[in-house]
PDB file of N, CA, C and O in Angstrom:
ATOM      1  N   MET A   1      94.404  95.207 107.806  1.00  0.00           N
ATOM      2  CA  MET A   1      94.616  96.567 107.347  1.00  0.00           C
ATOM      3  C   MET A   1      93.504  96.967 106.325  1.00  0.00           C
ATOM      4  O   MET A   1      93.227  96.220 105.386  1.00  0.00           O
ATOM      5  N   ASP A   2      92.942  98.032 106.503  1.00  0.00           N
ATOM      6  CA  ASP A   2      91.762  98.356 105.494  1.00  0.00           C
ATOM      7  C   ASP A   2      92.190  98.700 104.060  1.00  0.00           C
ATOM      8  O   ASP A   2      93.394  98.748 103.808  1.00  0.00           O
ATOM      9  N   ARG A   3      91.415  98.907 103.248  1.00  0.00           N
ATOM     10  CA  ARG A   3      91.649  99.361 101.710  1.00  0.00           C
ATOM     11  C   ARG A   3      92.439 100.637 101.770  1.00  0.00           C
ATOM     12  O   ARG A   3      93.500 100.731 101.154  1.00  0.00           O
ATOM     13  N   GLU A   4      92.054 101.427 102.349  1.00  0.00           N
ATOM     14  CA  GLU A   4      92.814 102.808 102.367  1.00  0.00           C
ATOM     15  C   GLU A   4      94.180 102.798 102.785  1.00  0.00           C
ATOM     16  O   GLU A   4      95.049 103.476 102.236  1.00  0.00           O
ATOM     17  N   GLY A   5      94.417 101.876 103.954  1.00  0.00           N
ATOM     18  CA  GLY A   5      95.762 101.637 104.372  1.00  0.00           C
ATOM     19  C   GLY A   5      96.551 100.932 103.475  1.00  0.00           C
ATOM     20  O   GLY A   5      97.748 101.212 103.418  1.00  0.00           O
ATOM     21  N   ARG A   6      96.027  99.952 102.670  1.00  0.00           N
ATOM     22  CA  ARG A   6      96.922  99.261 101.757  1.00  0.00           C
ATOM     23  C   ARG A   6      97.150 100.203 100.517  1.00  0.00           C
ATOM     24  O   ARG A   6      98.230 100.062  99.944  1.00  0.00           O
ATOM     25  N   VAL A   7      96.346 101.068 100.065  1.00  0.00           N
ATOM     26  CA  VAL A   7      96.408 102.002  99.049  1.00  0.00           C
ATOM     27  C   VAL A   7      97.705 102.934  99.440  1.00  0.00           C
ATOM     28  O   VAL A   7      98.724 103.070  98.764  1.00  0.00           O
ATOM     29  N   ARG A   8      97.423 103.498 100.620  1.00  0.00           N
ATOM     30  CA  ARG A   8      98.685 104.469 101.066  1.00  0.00           C
ATOM     31  C   ARG A   8     100.025 103.753 101.228  1.00  0.00           C
ATOM     32  O   ARG A   8     101.077 104.298 100.892  1.00  0.00           O
ATOM     33  N   ARG A   9      99.973 102.536 101.743  1.00  0.00           N
ATOM     34  CA  ARG A   9     101.321 101.802 101.849  1.00  0.00           C
ATOM     35  C   ARG A   9     101.894 101.424 100.484  1.00  0.00           C
ATOM     36  O   ARG A   9     103.113 101.391 100.318  1.00  0.00           O
ATOM     37  N   SER A  10     101.033 101.138  99.508  1.00  0.00           N
ATOM     38  CA  SER A  10     101.410 100.875  98.081  1.00  0.00           C
ATOM     39  C   SER A  10     102.021 102.257  97.458  1.00  0.00           C
ATOM     40  O   SER A  10     103.115 102.336  96.900  1.00  0.00           O
ATOM     41  N   ALA A  11     101.207 103.209  97.638  1.00  0.00           N
ATOM     42  CA  ALA A  11     101.696 104.497  96.963  1.00  0.00           C
ATOM     43  C   ALA A  11     102.901 104.955  97.630  1.00  0.00           C
ATOM     44  O   ALA A  11     103.810 105.393  96.924  1.00  0.00           O
ATOM     45  N   ARG A  12     103.033 104.918  98.851  1.00  0.00           N
ATOM     46  CA  ARG A  12     104.314 105.332  99.644  1.00  0.00           C
ATOM     47  C   ARG A  12     105.425 104.574  99.146  1.00  0.00           C
ATOM     48  O   ARG A  12     106.493 105.154  98.949  1.00  0.00           O
ATOM     49  N   LYS A  13     105.301 103.332  98.917  1.00  0.00           N
ATOM     50  CA  LYS A  13     106.487 102.424  98.352  1.00  0.00           C
ATOM     51  C   LYS A  13     106.814 102.846  96.931  1.00  0.00           C
ATOM     52  O   LYS A  13     107.987 103.036  96.611  1.00  0.00           O
ATOM     53  N   LYS A  14     105.709 103.018  95.972  1.00  0.00           N
ATOM     54  CA  LYS A  14     106.060 103.386  94.608  1.00  0.00           C
ATOM     55  C   LYS A  14     106.719 104.867  94.575  1.00  0.00           C
ATOM     56  O   LYS A  14     107.536 105.247  93.735  1.00  0.00           O
ATOM     57  N   LEU A  15     106.183 105.661  95.698  1.00  0.00           N
ATOM     58  CA  LEU A  15     106.716 107.063  95.689  1.00  0.00           C
ATOM     59  C   LEU A  15     108.354 107.135  95.976  1.00  0.00           C
ATOM     60  O   LEU A  15     109.163 107.832  95.362  1.00  0.00           O
ATOM     61  N   ILE A  16     108.606 106.275  97.014  1.00  0.00           N
ATOM     62  CA  ILE A  16     110.018 106.269  97.405  1.00  0.00           C
ATOM     63  C   ILE A  16     111.078 105.416  96.632  1.00  0.00           C
ATOM     64  O   ILE A  16     112.267 105.715  96.527  1.00  0.00           O
ATOM     65  N   TYR A  17     110.508 104.376  96.137  1.00  0.00           N
ATOM     66  CA  TYR A  17     111.363 103.460  95.365  1.00  0.00           C
ATOM     67  C   TYR A  17     111.182 103.365  93.928  1.00  0.00           C
ATOM     68  O   TYR A  17     112.068 102.832  93.259  1.00  0.00           O
ATOM     69  N   GLY A  18     109.963 103.895  93.288  1.00  0.00           N
ATOM     70  CA  GLY A  18     109.691 103.723  91.956  1.00  0.00           C
ATOM     71  C   GLY A  18     110.411 104.590  91.157  1.00  0.00           C
ATOM     72  O   GLY A  18     111.112 105.418  91.739  1.00  0.00           O
ATOM     73  N   THR A  19     110.386 104.579  89.719  1.00  0.00           N
ATOM     74  CA  THR A  19     110.854 105.448  88.887  1.00  0.00           C
ATOM     75  C   THR A  19     110.093 105.307  87.599  1.00  0.00           C
ATOM     76  O   THR A  19     109.513 104.255  87.327  1.00  0.00           O
ATOM     77  N   ASN A  20     110.088 106.416  86.753  1.00  0.00           N
ATOM     78  CA  ASN A  20     109.532 106.411  85.279  1.00  0.00           C
ATOM     79  C   ASN A  20     110.705 106.938  84.241  1.00  0.00           C
ATOM     80  O   ASN A  20     111.595 107.765  84.437  1.00  0.00           O
ATOM     81  N   SER A  21     110.445 106.306  83.282  1.00  0.00           N
ATOM     82  CA  SER A  21     111.425 106.688  82.109  1.00  0.00           C
ATOM     83  C   SER A  21     110.954 107.899  81.449  1.00  0.00           C
ATOM     84  O   SER A  21     111.622 108.273  80.485  1.00  0.00           O
ATOM     85  N   HIS A  22     109.838 108.648  81.813  1.00  0.00           N
ATOM     86  CA  HIS A  22     109.424 109.658  81.029  1.00  0.00           C
ATOM     87  C   HIS A  22     108.882 110.730  82.182  1.00  0.00           C
ATOM     88  O   HIS A  22     108.453 110.445  83.300  1.00  0.00           O
ATOM     89  N   GLU A  23     109.023 112.005  81.600  1.00  0.00           N
ATOM     90  CA  GLU A  23     108.628 113.095  82.564  1.00  0.00           C
ATOM     91  C   GLU A  23     107.107 113.079  82.846  1.00  0.00           C
ATOM     92  O   GLU A  23     106.331 113.182  81.896  1.00  0.00           O
ATOM     93  N   CYS A  24     106.645 112.954  84.125  1.00  0.00           N
ATOM     94  CA  CYS A  24     105.233 113.017  84.511  1.00  0.00           C
ATOM     95  C   CYS A  24     105.167 113.534  85.924  1.00  0.00           C
ATOM     96  O   CYS A  24     106.152 113.795  86.614  1.00  0.00           O
ATOM     97  N   ILE A  25     103.898 113.656  86.286  1.00  0.00           N
ATOM     98  CA  ILE A  25     103.763 114.313  87.667  1.00  0.00           C
ATOM     99  C   ILE A  25     104.431 113.265  88.790  1.00  0.00           C
ATOM    100  O   ILE A  25     105.120 113.631  89.743  1.00  0.00           O
ATOM    101  N   CYS A  26     104.108 111.999  88.498  1.00  0.00           N
ATOM    102  CA  CYS A  26     104.476 110.971  89.428  1.00  0.00           C
ATOM    103  C   CYS A  26     105.936 111.150  89.673  1.00  0.00           C
ATOM    104  O   CYS A  26     106.349 111.256  90.828  1.00  0.00           O
ATOM    105  N   GLU A  27     106.788 111.191  88.580  1.00  0.00           N
ATOM    106  CA  GLU A  27     108.274 111.418  88.697  1.00  0.00           C
ATOM    107  C   GLU A  27     108.644 112.616  89.316  1.00  0.00           C
ATOM    108  O   GLU A  27     109.606 112.599  90.084  1.00  0.00           O
ATOM    109  N   THR A  28     107.947 113.800  89.074  1.00  0.00           N
ATOM    110  CA  THR A  28     108.074 114.978  89.586  1.00  0.00           C
ATOM    111  C   THR A  28     108.015 114.935  91.221  1.00  0.00           C
ATOM    112  O   THR A  28     108.802 115.570  91.923  1.00  0.00           O
ATOM    113  N   LEU A  29     107.086 114.188  91.673  1.00  0.00           N
ATOM    114  CA  LEU A  29     106.868 114.045  92.942  1.00  0.00           C
ATOM    115  C   LEU A  29     107.971 113.057  93.574  1.00  0.00           C
ATOM    116  O   LEU A  29     108.429 113.319  94.686  1.00  0.00           O
ATOM    117  N   ARG A  30     108.336 112.078  92.959  1.00  0.00           N
ATOM    118  CA  ARG A  30     109.508 111.385  93.324  1.00  0.00           C
ATOM    119  C   ARG A  30     110.648 112.205  93.510  1.00  0.00           C
ATOM    120  O   ARG A  30     111.329 112.010  94.516  1.00  0.00           O
ATOM    121  N   THR A  31     111.008 113.200  92.605  1.00  0.00           N
ATOM    122  CA  THR A  31     112.113 114.006  92.712  1.00  0.00           C
ATOM    123  C   THR A  31     112.042 114.886  93.835  1.00  0.00           C
ATOM    124  O   THR A  31     113.113 115.221  94.341  1.00  0.00           O
ATOM    125  N   ILE A  32     110.857 115.370  94.368  1.00  0.00           N
ATOM    126  CA  ILE A  32     110.648 116.152  95.468  1.00  0.00           C
ATOM    127  C   ILE A  32     111.030 115.350  96.734  1.00  0.00           C
ATOM    128  O   ILE A  32     111.712 115.830  97.640  1.00  0.00           O
ATOM    129  N   TYR A  33     110.522 114.048  96.727  1.00  0.00           N
ATOM    130  CA  TYR A  33     110.832 113.182  97.823  1.00  0.00           C
ATOM    131  C   TYR A  33     112.420 112.956  97.866  1.00  0.00           C
ATOM    132  O   TYR A  33     112.971 112.888  98.965  1.00  0.00           O
ATOM    133  N   ASP A  34     113.121 112.844  96.745  1.00  0.00           N
ATOM    134  CA  ASP A  34     114.588 112.638  96.782  1.00  0.00           C
ATOM    135  C   ASP A  34     115.201 113.773  97.583  1.00  0.00           C
ATOM    136  O   ASP A  34     116.101 113.492  98.375  1.00  0.00           O
ATOM    137  N   GLU A  35     114.835 114.904  97.463  1.00  0.00           N
ATOM    138  CA  GLU A  35     115.265 116.061  98.137  1.00  0.00           C
ATOM    139  C   GLU A  35     114.742 115.931  99.721  1.00  0.00           C
ATOM    140  O   GLU A  35     115.519 116.223 100.630  1.00  0.00           O
ATOM    141  N   VAL A  36     113.728 115.591  99.928  1.00  0.00           N
ATOM    142  CA  VAL A  36     113.074 115.413 101.199  1.00  0.00           C
ATOM    143  C   VAL A  36     113.727 114.346 102.093  1.00  0.00           C
ATOM    144  O   VAL A  36     113.714 114.432 103.321  1.00  0.00           O
ATOM    145  N   HIS A  37     114.287 113.356 101.429  1.00  0.00           N
ATOM    146  CA  HIS A  37     114.911 112.135 102.053  1.00  0.00           C
ATOM    147  C   HIS A  37     116.013 112.474 102.847  1.00  0.00           C
ATOM    148  O   HIS A  37     116.357 111.796 103.815  1.00  0.00           O
ATOM    149  N   GLY A  38     116.625 113.571 102.454  1.00  0.00           N
ATOM    150  CA  GLY A  38     117.984 114.001 103.196  1.00  0.00           C
ATOM    151  C   GLY A  38     117.731 114.869 104.266  1.00  0.00           C
ATOM    152  O   GLY A  38     118.669 115.314 104.928  1.00  0.00           O
ATOM    153  N   LEU A  39     116.428 115.192 104.536  1.00  0.00           N
ATOM    154  CA  LEU A  39     116.201 116.087 105.795  1.00  0.00           C
ATOM    155  C   LEU A  39     116.709 115.569 106.998  1.00  0.00           C
ATOM    156  O   LEU A  39     116.741 114.339 107.035  1.00  0.00           O
ATOM    157  N   LYS A  40     117.109 116.155 107.976  1.00  0.00           N
ATOM    158  CA  LYS A  40     117.520 115.737 109.287  1.00  0.00           C
ATOM    159  C   LYS A  40     116.343 115.616 110.247  1.00  0.00           C
ATOM    160  O   LYS A  40     116.226 114.636 110.984  1.00  0.00           O
ATOM    161  N   ASP A  41     115.416 116.687 110.228  1.00  0.00           N
ATOM    162  CA  ASP A  41     114.355 116.881 111.049  1.00  0.00           C
ATOM    163  C   ASP A  41     113.336 115.641 110.637  1.00  0.00           C
ATOM    164  O   ASP A  41     112.639 115.791 109.634  1.00  0.00           O
ATOM    165  N   GLU A  42     113.258 114.573 111.306  1.00  0.00           N
ATOM    166  CA  GLU A  42     112.402 113.555 111.023  1.00  0.00           C
ATOM    167  C   GLU A  42     110.952 113.881 111.043  1.00  0.00           C
ATOM    168  O   GLU A  42     110.206 113.457 110.162  1.00  0.00           O
ATOM    169  N   LYS A  43     110.523 114.640 112.045  1.00  0.00           N
ATOM    170  CA  LYS A  43     109.046 115.041 111.991  1.00  0.00           C
ATOM    171  C   LYS A  43     108.667 115.717 110.752  1.00  0.00           C
ATOM    172  O   LYS A  43     107.659 115.434 110.105  1.00  0.00           O
ATOM    173  N   LEU A  44     109.482 116.588 110.461  1.00  0.00           N
ATOM    174  CA  LEU A  44     109.183 117.462 109.179  1.00  0.00           C
ATOM    175  C   LEU A  44     109.223 116.520 107.982  1.00  0.00           C
ATOM    176  O   LEU A  44     108.289 116.535 107.179  1.00  0.00           O
ATOM    177  N   LYS A  45     110.268 115.694 107.824  1.00  0.00           N
ATOM    178  CA  LYS A  45     110.508 114.711 106.819  1.00  0.00           C
ATOM    179  C   LYS A  45     109.151 113.795 106.690  1.00  0.00           C
ATOM    180  O   LYS A  45     108.633 113.619 105.587  1.00  0.00           O
ATOM    181  N   GLU A  46     108.643 113.259 107.817  1.00  0.00           N
ATOM    182  CA  GLU A  46     107.477 112.468 107.751  1.00  0.00           C
ATOM    183  C   GLU A  46     106.342 113.226 107.447  1.00  0.00           C
ATOM    184  O   GLU A  46     105.512 112.651 106.744  1.00  0.00           O
ATOM    185  N   ALA A  47     106.075 114.453 107.823  1.00  0.00           N
ATOM    186  CA  ALA A  47     104.865 115.367 107.475  1.00  0.00           C
ATOM    187  C   ALA A  47     104.936 115.536 105.931  1.00  0.00           C
ATOM    188  O   ALA A  47     103.964 115.267 105.224  1.00  0.00           O
ATOM    189  N   ILE A  48     106.085 115.977 105.443  1.00  0.00           N
ATOM    190  CA  ILE A  48     106.156 116.198 103.940  1.00  0.00           C
ATOM    191  C   ILE A  48     105.920 114.990 103.210  1.00  0.00           C
ATOM    192  O   ILE A  48     105.157 115.057 102.247  1.00  0.00           O
ATOM    193  N   THR A  49     106.470 113.856 103.522  1.00  0.00           N
ATOM    194  CA  THR A  49     106.304 112.618 102.961  1.00  0.00           C
ATOM    195  C   THR A  49     104.889 112.203 102.812  1.00  0.00           C
ATOM    196  O   THR A  49     104.453 111.771 101.745  1.00  0.00           O
ATOM    197  N   GLU A  50     104.056 112.356 104.057  1.00  0.00           N
ATOM    198  CA  GLU A  50     102.647 111.967 103.888  1.00  0.00           C
ATOM    199  C   GLU A  50     101.828 112.939 102.960  1.00  0.00           C
ATOM    200  O   GLU A  50     100.902 112.530 102.259  1.00  0.00           O
ATOM    201  N   LYS A  51     102.194 114.127 102.998  1.00  0.00           N
ATOM    202  CA  LYS A  51     101.682 115.061 101.899  1.00  0.00           C
ATOM    203  C   LYS A  51     101.929 114.624 100.436  1.00  0.00           C
ATOM    204  O   LYS A  51     101.141 114.790  99.505  1.00  0.00           O
ATOM    205  N   LEU A  52     103.121 114.053 100.381  1.00  0.00           N
ATOM    206  CA  LEU A  52     103.576 113.668  98.902  1.00  0.00           C
ATOM    207  C   LEU A  52     102.880 112.340  98.550  1.00  0.00           C
ATOM    208  O   LEU A  52     102.660 112.032  97.379  1.00  0.00           O
ATOM    209  N   VAL A  53     102.563 111.611  99.524  1.00  0.00           N
ATOM    210  CA  VAL A  53     101.808 110.323  99.244  1.00  0.00           C
ATOM    211  C   VAL A  53     100.363 110.747  98.958  1.00  0.00           C
ATOM    212  O   VAL A  53      99.827 110.247  97.970  1.00  0.00           O
ATOM    213  N   ASP A  54      99.702 111.575  99.680  1.00  0.00           N
ATOM    214  CA  ASP A  54      98.332 112.079  99.214  1.00  0.00           C
ATOM    215  C   ASP A  54      98.362 112.520  97.701  1.00  0.00           C
ATOM    216  O   ASP A  54      97.569 112.033  96.895  1.00  0.00           O
ATOM    217  N   ALA A  55      99.282 113.439  97.351  1.00  0.00           N
ATOM    218  CA  ALA A  55      99.659 113.953  96.028  1.00  0.00           C
ATOM    219  C   ALA A  55      99.725 112.864  95.135  1.00  0.00           C
ATOM    220  O   ALA A  55      99.026 112.838  94.122  1.00  0.00           O
ATOM    221  N   PHE A  56     100.616 111.846  95.470  1.00  0.00           N
ATOM    222  CA  PHE A  56     100.837 110.724  94.644  1.00  0.00           C
ATOM    223  C   PHE A  56      99.724 109.999  94.147  1.00  0.00           C
ATOM    224  O   PHE A  56      99.561 109.716  92.960  1.00  0.00           O
ATOM    225  N   ILE A  57      98.806 109.643  95.270  1.00  0.00           N
ATOM    226  CA  ILE A  57      97.469 109.065  95.001  1.00  0.00           C
ATOM    227  C   ILE A  57      96.658 109.756  94.156  1.00  0.00           C
ATOM    228  O   ILE A  57      96.069 109.126  93.278  1.00  0.00           O
ATOM    229  N   MET A  58      96.503 111.045  94.264  1.00  0.00           N
ATOM    230  CA  MET A  58      95.611 111.898  93.561  1.00  0.00           C
ATOM    231  C   MET A  58      96.309 111.952  91.975  1.00  0.00           C
ATOM    232  O   MET A  58      95.620 111.896  90.956  1.00  0.00           O
ATOM    233  N   ALA A  59      97.592 112.055  91.977  1.00  0.00           N
ATOM    234  CA  ALA A  59      98.022 111.937  90.572  1.00  0.00           C
ATOM    235  C   ALA A  59      97.778 110.779  89.786  1.00  0.00           C
ATOM    236  O   ALA A  59      97.550 110.891  88.582  1.00  0.00           O
ATOM    237  N   LYS A  60      97.809 109.541  90.427  1.00  0.00           N
ATOM    238  CA  LYS A  60      97.527 108.392  89.849  1.00  0.00           C
ATOM    239  C   LYS A  60      96.104 108.334  89.401  1.00  0.00           C
ATOM    240  O   LYS A  60      95.842 107.868  88.292  1.00  0.00           O
ATOM    241  N   LYS A  61      95.179 108.772  90.187  1.00  0.00           N
ATOM    242  CA  LYS A  61      93.794 108.876  89.828  1.00  0.00           C
ATOM    243  C   LYS A  61      93.496 109.727  88.612  1.00  0.00           C
ATOM    244  O   LYS A  61      92.707 109.332  87.753  1.00  0.00           O
ATOM    245  N   MET A  62      94.142 110.936  88.527  1.00  0.00           N
ATOM    246  CA  MET A  62      94.172 111.727  87.268  1.00  0.00           C
ATOM    247  C   MET A  62      94.713 111.009  86.122  1.00  0.00           C
ATOM    248  O   MET A  62      94.161 111.099  85.026  1.00  0.00           O
ATOM    249  N   GLN A  63      95.835 110.250  86.315  1.00  0.00           N
ATOM    250  CA  GLN A  63      96.531 109.576  85.236  1.00  0.00           C
ATOM    251  C   GLN A  63      95.445 108.586  84.543  1.00  0.00           C
ATOM    252  O   GLN A  63      95.188 108.588  83.339  1.00  0.00           O
ATOM    253  N   HIS A  64      94.908 107.821  85.426  1.00  0.00           N
ATOM    254  CA  HIS A  64      93.870 106.806  84.993  1.00  0.00           C
ATOM    255  C   HIS A  64      92.770 107.360  84.272  1.00  0.00           C
ATOM    256  O   HIS A  64      92.358 106.790  83.262  1.00  0.00           O
ATOM    257  N   ARG A  65      92.169 108.589  84.760  1.00  0.00           N
ATOM    258  CA  ARG A  65      91.077 109.176  84.235  1.00  0.00           C
ATOM    259  C   ARG A  65      91.459 109.676  82.745  1.00  0.00           C
ATOM    260  O   ARG A  65      90.705 109.489  81.791  1.00  0.00           O
ATOM    261  N   LEU A  66      92.759 110.358  82.638  1.00  0.00           N
ATOM    262  CA  LEU A  66      93.148 110.842  81.399  1.00  0.00           C
ATOM    263  C   LEU A  66      93.375 109.777  80.410  1.00  0.00           C
ATOM    264  O   LEU A  66      93.075 110.004  79.238  1.00  0.00           O
ATOM    265  N   LEU A  67      93.904 108.563  80.773  1.00  0.00           N
ATOM    266  CA  LEU A  67      93.926 107.315  79.890  1.00  0.00           C
ATOM    267  C   LEU A  67      92.604 106.878  79.576  1.00  0.00           C
ATOM    268  O   LEU A  67      92.390 106.443  78.445  1.00  0.00           O
ATOM    269  N   TYR A  68      91.653 106.937  80.455  1.00  0.00           N
ATOM    270  CA  TYR A  68      90.317 106.486  80.003  1.00  0.00           C
ATOM    271  C   TYR A  68      89.790 107.359  78.874  1.00  0.00           C
ATOM    272  O   TYR A  68      89.389 106.887  77.810  1.00  0.00           O
ATOM    273  N   TYR A  69      89.813 108.682  79.166  1.00  0.00           N
ATOM    274  CA  TYR A  69      89.394 109.727  78.203  1.00  0.00           C
ATOM    275  C   TYR A  69      90.109 109.386  76.788  1.00  0.00           C
ATOM    276  O   TYR A  69      89.492 109.348  75.724  1.00  0.00           O
ATOM    277  N   HIS A  70      91.278 109.182  76.906  1.00  0.00           N
ATOM    278  CA  HIS A  70      92.097 108.882  75.548  1.00  0.00           C
ATOM    279  C   HIS A  70      91.578 107.816  74.837  1.00  0.00           C
ATOM    280  O   HIS A  70      91.309 107.914  73.640  1.00  0.00           O
ATOM    281  N   GLU A  71      91.393 106.664  75.570  1.00  0.00           N
ATOM    282  CA  GLU A  71      90.958 105.425  74.945  1.00  0.00           C
ATOM    283  C   GLU A  71      89.445 105.541  74.512  1.00  0.00           C
ATOM    284  O   GLU A  71      89.135 105.236  73.360  1.00  0.00           O
ATOM    285  N   LYS A  72      88.565 105.946  75.353  1.00  0.00           N
ATOM    286  CA  LYS A  72      87.207 106.169  74.933  1.00  0.00           C
ATOM    287  C   LYS A  72      86.755 107.185  73.926  1.00  0.00           C
ATOM    288  O   LYS A  72      85.829 107.000  73.137  1.00  0.00           O
ATOM    289  N   TYR A  73      87.505 108.308  74.019  1.00  0.00           N
ATOM    290  CA  TYR A  73      87.137 109.402  73.158  1.00  0.00           C
ATOM    291  C   TYR A  73      88.152 109.867  72.205  1.00  0.00           C
ATOM    292  O   TYR A  73      88.002 110.792  71.407  1.00  0.00           O
ATOM    293  N   ASN A  74      89.218 109.130  72.364  1.00  0.00           N
ATOM    294  CA  ASN A  74      90.520 109.541  71.567  1.00  0.00           C
ATOM    295  C   ASN A  74      90.840 110.876  71.889  1.00  0.00           C
ATOM    296  O   ASN A  74      91.113 111.646  70.968  1.00  0.00           O
ATOM    297  N   GLU A  75      90.848 111.281  73.107  1.00  0.00           N
ATOM    298  CA  GLU A  75      91.129 112.720  73.648  1.00  0.00           C
ATOM    299  C   GLU A  75      92.568 112.744  73.870  1.00  0.00           C
ATOM    300  O   GLU A  75      92.991 112.033  74.782  1.00  0.00           O
ATOM    301  N   PRO A  76      93.352 113.405  73.230  1.00  0.00           N
ATOM    302  CA  PRO A  76      94.822 113.488  73.538  1.00  0.00           C
ATOM    303  C   PRO A  76      95.151 114.567  74.570  1.00  0.00           C
ATOM    304  O   PRO A  76      95.993 115.440  74.359  1.00  0.00           O
ATOM    305  N   SER A  77      94.406 114.457  75.755  1.00  0.00           N
ATOM    306  CA  SER A  77      94.700 115.492  76.877  1.00  0.00           C
ATOM    307  C   SER A  77      96.226 115.597  77.277  1.00  0.00           C
ATOM    308  O   SER A  77      96.969 114.615  77.312  1.00  0.00           O
ATOM    309  N   GLY A  78      96.566 116.722  77.537  1.00  0.00           N
ATOM    310  CA  GLY A  78      98.022 116.956  78.073  1.00  0.00           C
ATOM    311  C   GLY A  78      98.922 117.110  76.995  1.00  0.00           C
ATOM    312  O   GLY A  78      98.618 117.697  75.956  1.00  0.00           O
ATOM    313  N   PHE A  79     100.048 116.583  77.224  1.00  0.00           N
ATOM    314  CA  PHE A  79     101.091 116.674  76.157  1.00  0.00           C
ATOM    315  C   PHE A  79     101.850 115.339  76.172  1.00  0.00           C
ATOM    316  O   PHE A  79     101.668 114.459  77.013  1.00  0.00           O
ATOM    317  N   THR A  80     102.687 115.284  75.189  1.00  0.00           N
ATOM    318  CA  THR A  80     103.603 114.008  75.122  1.00  0.00           C
ATOM    319  C   THR A  80     104.912 114.099  76.042  1.00  0.00           C
ATOM    320  O   THR A  80     105.829 114.859  75.729  1.00  0.00           O
ATOM    321  N   PRO A  81     104.960 113.360  77.096  1.00  0.00           N
ATOM    322  CA  PRO A  81     105.937 113.438  77.993  1.00  0.00           C
ATOM    323  C   PRO A  81     107.411 113.285  77.468  1.00  0.00           C
ATOM    324  O   PRO A  81     107.643 112.500  76.549  1.00  0.00           O
ATOM    325  N   LYS A  82     108.385 114.016  78.035  1.00  0.00           N
ATOM    326  CA  LYS A  82     109.780 113.890  77.428  1.00  0.00           C
ATOM    327  C   LYS A  82     110.333 112.841  78.190  1.00  0.00           C
ATOM    328  O   LYS A  82     110.004 112.684  79.366  1.00  0.00           O
ATOM    329  N   ARG A  83     111.351 111.927  77.478  1.00  0.00           N
ATOM    330  CA  ARG A  83     111.928 110.897  78.040  1.00  0.00           C
ATOM    331  C   ARG A  83     113.054 111.490  78.963  1.00  0.00           C
ATOM    332  O   ARG A  83     113.687 112.513  78.703  1.00  0.00           O
ATOM    333  N   ILE A  84     113.218 110.679  80.114  1.00  0.00           N
ATOM    334  CA  ILE A  84     114.214 111.054  81.125  1.00  0.00           C
ATOM    335  C   ILE A  84     115.323 110.000  80.842  1.00  0.00           C
ATOM    336  O   ILE A  84     115.129 108.784  80.834  1.00  0.00           O
ATOM    337  N   TYR A  85     116.445 110.587  80.624  1.00  0.00           N
ATOM    338  CA  TYR A  85     117.665 109.773  80.547  1.00  0.00           C
ATOM    339  C   TYR A  85     118.282 109.554  81.879  1.00  0.00           C
ATOM    340  O   TYR A  85     118.236 110.468  82.702  1.00  0.00           O
ATOM    341  N   GLY A  86     118.812 108.512  82.145  1.00  0.00           N
ATOM    342  CA  GLY A  86     119.443 108.154  83.404  1.00  0.00           C
ATOM    343  C   GLY A  86     118.337 107.757  84.435  1.00  0.00           C
ATOM    344  O   GLY A  86     118.537 107.931  85.638  1.00  0.00           O
ATOM    345  N   SER A  87     117.237 107.254  83.992  1.00  0.00           N
ATOM    346  CA  SER A  87     116.140 106.700  84.942  1.00  0.00           C
ATOM    347  C   SER A  87     116.654 105.432  85.602  1.00  0.00           C
ATOM    348  O   SER A  87     116.221 105.029  86.681  1.00  0.00           O
ATOM    349  N   GLN A  88     117.514 104.879  84.961  1.00  0.00           N
ATOM    350  CA  GLN A  88     118.038 103.520  85.459  1.00  0.00           C
ATOM    351  C   GLN A  88     118.992 103.961  86.697  1.00  0.00           C
ATOM    352  O   GLN A  88     118.929 103.316  87.744  1.00  0.00           O
ATOM    353  N   LEU A  89     119.776 104.938  86.585  1.00  0.00           N
ATOM    354  CA  LEU A  89     120.463 105.245  87.785  1.00  0.00           C
ATOM    355  C   LEU A  89     119.670 105.800  89.004  1.00  0.00           C
ATOM    356  O   LEU A  89     119.996 105.538  90.162  1.00  0.00           O
ATOM    357  N   LYS A  90     118.593 106.594  88.667  1.00  0.00           N
ATOM    358  CA  LYS A  90     117.716 106.922  89.662  1.00  0.00           C
ATOM    359  C   LYS A  90     116.988 105.756  90.435  1.00  0.00           C
ATOM    360  O   LYS A  90     116.838 105.724  91.656  1.00  0.00           O
ATOM    361  N   LYS A  91     116.596 104.881  89.611  1.00  0.00           N
ATOM    362  CA  LYS A  91     115.957 103.576  90.150  1.00  0.00           C
ATOM    363  C   LYS A  91     117.020 102.957  91.011  1.00  0.00           C
ATOM    364  O   LYS A  91     116.723 102.519  92.123  1.00  0.00           O
ATOM    365  N   ALA A  92     118.141 102.905  90.586  1.00  0.00           N
ATOM    366  CA  ALA A  92     119.192 102.032  91.482  1.00  0.00           C
ATOM    367  C   ALA A  92     119.350 102.997  92.849  1.00  0.00           C
ATOM    368  O   ALA A  92     119.209 102.478  93.957  1.00  0.00           O
ATOM    369  N   MET A  93     119.592 104.148  92.738  1.00  0.00           N
ATOM    370  CA  MET A  93     119.618 104.992  93.821  1.00  0.00           C
ATOM    371  C   MET A  93     118.542 104.892  94.785  1.00  0.00           C
ATOM    372  O   MET A  93     118.737 104.839  95.999  1.00  0.00           O
ATOM    373  N   ARG A  94     117.257 104.862  94.161  1.00  0.00           N
ATOM    374  CA  ARG A  94     116.152 104.834  95.126  1.00  0.00           C
ATOM    375  C   ARG A  94     115.832 103.423  95.717  1.00  0.00           C
ATOM    376  O   ARG A  94     115.176 103.309  96.753  1.00  0.00           O
ATOM    377  N   LYS A  95     116.319 102.351  95.021  1.00  0.00           N
ATOM    378  CA  LYS A  95     116.254 100.906  95.574  1.00  0.00           C
ATOM    379  C   LYS A  95     117.333 100.851  96.698  1.00  0.00           C
ATOM    380  O   LYS A  95     117.111 100.142  97.679  1.00  0.00           O
ATOM    381  N   ALA A  96     118.357 101.482  96.614  1.00  0.00           N
ATOM    382  CA  ALA A  96     119.386 101.405  97.624  1.00  0.00           C
ATOM    383  C   ALA A  96     119.031 102.027  98.967  1.00  0.00           C
ATOM    384  O   ALA A  96     119.762 101.796  99.930  1.00  0.00           O
ATOM    385  N   ARG A  97     117.991 102.778  99.092  1.00  0.00           N
ATOM    386  CA  ARG A  97     117.600 103.371 100.313  1.00  0.00           C
ATOM    387  C   ARG A  97     117.261 102.325 101.394  1.00  0.00           C
ATOM    388  O   ARG A  97     116.902 102.689 102.514  1.00  0.00           O
TER     389      ARG A  97
END
């Protein structure tokens, strides 16, 4: 499997099964997937999931760039994310899939 395939497989796994304890774009994408997971139309579900994986990969790249700016230039880009309560329950629900 090539590098792009490994990146997509890893991102898909983190999207479907991962969780964050704070509000961020990745957790928002996971929440969207939580809704998509229940779709009966498998073709539609897979098409939406693939687009979510694309968005998840882009979000991770943006997150890394903003961390770089913060560390190198002390640039506090964005905002301080809110803590999400119940993240352990979400994690257990997602792991049970």
